[in-house]
C-alpha positions in Angstrom: 0.4 41.3 -39.3 2.2 39.2 -36.7 5.9 39.8 -36.1 7.9 36.6 -35.4 10.0 36.7 -32.3 13.6 35.7 -33.0 16.0 34.1 -30.6 14.7 31.7 -28.0 13.3 28.3 -27.8 9.8 26.8 -27.6 10.4 26.4 -23.8 11.1 30.2 -23.5 7.7 31.0 -25.1 5.7 28.6 -22.9 5.1 26.0 -25.5 5.2 22.3 -24.6 8.4 20.6 -25.7 7.8 18.2 -28.5 9.4 14.7 -28.5 11.0 13.6 -31.7 9.0 11.2 -33.8 9.8 7.6 -33.0 11.3 5.7 -36.0 10.5 2.0 -36.2 13.5 -0.1 -35.9 14.3 -2.4 -38.7 16.1 -5.5 -37.7 17.5 -8.3 -39.7 17.9 -11.7 -38.1 21.3 -13.1 -38.6 22.6 -16.6 -37.7 24.6 -15.2 -34.8 21.5 -13.4 -33.4 19.3 -16.5 -33.3 19.5 -18.7 -30.2 21.1 -22.1 -30.8 18.5 -24.8 -31.6 20.2 -27.6 -29.8 19.9 -26.1 -26.3 16.8 -26.9 -24.3 15.3 -24.0 -22.3 15.8 -24.5 -18.6 12.5 -23.8 -17.0 12.2 -23.0 -13.3 10.0 -25.3 -11.3 8.5 -25.2 -7.8 7.5 -28.1 -5.7 4.6 -27.2 -3.4 4.1 -28.8 -0.1 0.8 -30.8 0.4 -0.7 -28.0 2.5 0.3 -25.3 0.0 -1.1 -27.4 -2.9 -4.4 -27.9 -1.0 -4.7 -24.2 -0.2 -3.9 -23.3 -3.8 -6.5 -25.6 -5.3 -9.1 -24.4 -2.7 -8.4 -20.8 -3.6 -9.0 -21.6 -7.2 -12.5 -22.8 -6.3 -11.9 -26.6 -6.3 -14.3 -28.4 -3.8 -12.8 -30.7 -1.2 -13.9 -33.8 -3.1 -11.9 -32.7 -6.1 -8.9 -31.7 -4.1 -8.9 -35.2 -2.5 -8.8 -36.8 -5.9 -6.2 -34.5 -7.3 -3.8 -34.8 -4.4 -4.5 -38.4 -3.3 -4.9 -37.2 0.3 -7.7 -38.2 2.6 -10.7 -35.9 3.2 -9.6 -35.5 6.8 -6.1 -34.4 5.7 -7.5 -31.9 3.2 -9.9 -30.5 5.8 -7.0 -30.2 8.2 -4.9 -28.2 5.8 -7.9 -25.9 5.1 -8.6 -25.5 8.8 -12.0 -27.1 8.6 -13.0 -28.8 11.8 -15.7 -31.5 12.0 -18.7 -30.4 14.0 -19.2 -32.5 17.0 -22.3 -34.6 17.0 -24.7 -33.3 19.7 -25.6 -35.8 22.3 -28.9 -37.6 21.7 -31.5 -36.6 24.2 -33.2 -39.5 25.9 -36.6 -39.4 27.6 -36.5 -41.4 30.8 
């Protein structure tokens, strides 16, 4: 037969402390708790520079041709923002 030990806490006996059970909150919506319906939410907006927009579209996987269409920039400008340089055409060898 086990004899209970009196006096002490669960912590004193090496047992893990138990968190109280979480009770779900019941809320009732009142007219004062609802946001007013005549106020438009003010959203934040960011205006990207041309270069930032080109780099963003490129990082999302858009090809240069699509970036040119979406941004109304020239292919040369898009390549410039992306750091793409045109390969120089090698000189044509002539046989004399």
